[in-house]
N, C-alpha and C positions, 0 to 999 in steps of 0.2 A: 749750850747748843743742844737741840733735841736730837733724838736718835735718827730720825729721817734725814735731817741736814748733815749729821756726822757721816752717815753711810753714803749719802750722795757725794760728800766731799772726798771720802776715801776712794769711791769709784771714779770720780773725776781725776783725782791725782794718779790713779792707776790706769786711766784712759780705758775703762771697761764699761761696756753697756749692759743693760739688763738682759739682753739676749745672750751676751757672753757669760754673764753671771749665772744665768739659768743653765747654760751648758756645763759650767764648772760644778754647779750644785746638783745636776741631774734632774732639774725641774724645767718647766716651760718658762719662756721669757715673761709671760704674763704673771706666773706665780712668783718669779723673782721680783718683778716690779711691785706686786702686791706686798711682798715681804718688806720692801723698802718703804712703801707708802704707809702700810699699816703698822710698821714697827716689828722688830724681831722679838719673838716671845720665847725663843729657845736658845740657850747658849750654844748649842751645836750649830745652829744656823748662823749665828754671829761668827763663830770660828771658821765656818766654811766660807762666808763672805770675806772675812779678813784674809784667809788663805788665797782665795781667788784674786784678791787685790794686792797680794804680796805684802800684807800687813800682819801685825801681831796682836793677839789679845793677851793682856797681862793683868793679873790681879796683883795690886801693890798694897801692902799693909801700911799702916801709919808708921811703923818702925823701919820701913824700907825693904822688907822681904818681898821679893818679886817671884810670882809663880806664873810662868808662861803656859798658855793653853794652846794646843795644836790639834790639827785634824787627827794625827796619829793617837792622841790621847783619847779620842772618841771612838776607838775601835772596839770598845766593849770591855776592855781590860781596865779595871779600877785599882788604884793604889791608895793606901791610907797615907795621908800626909802628916 
């Protein structure tokens, strides 16, 4: 599944429109729609979209290690993993 379809599916499951997504992200509805249409090119945007849709972004390694990424992780504080 391509990114656009995946994001639309997540938004549909959460019953959230691009207008609502824009409000959650602090951008215009048109900018939110453009992010969906053109694809997300920043992990922070993907995390914000997932948060708005009550979903999670998780990095899972081949050996099963899971690292969840959240909006609070993007507050500017970085940790070494």
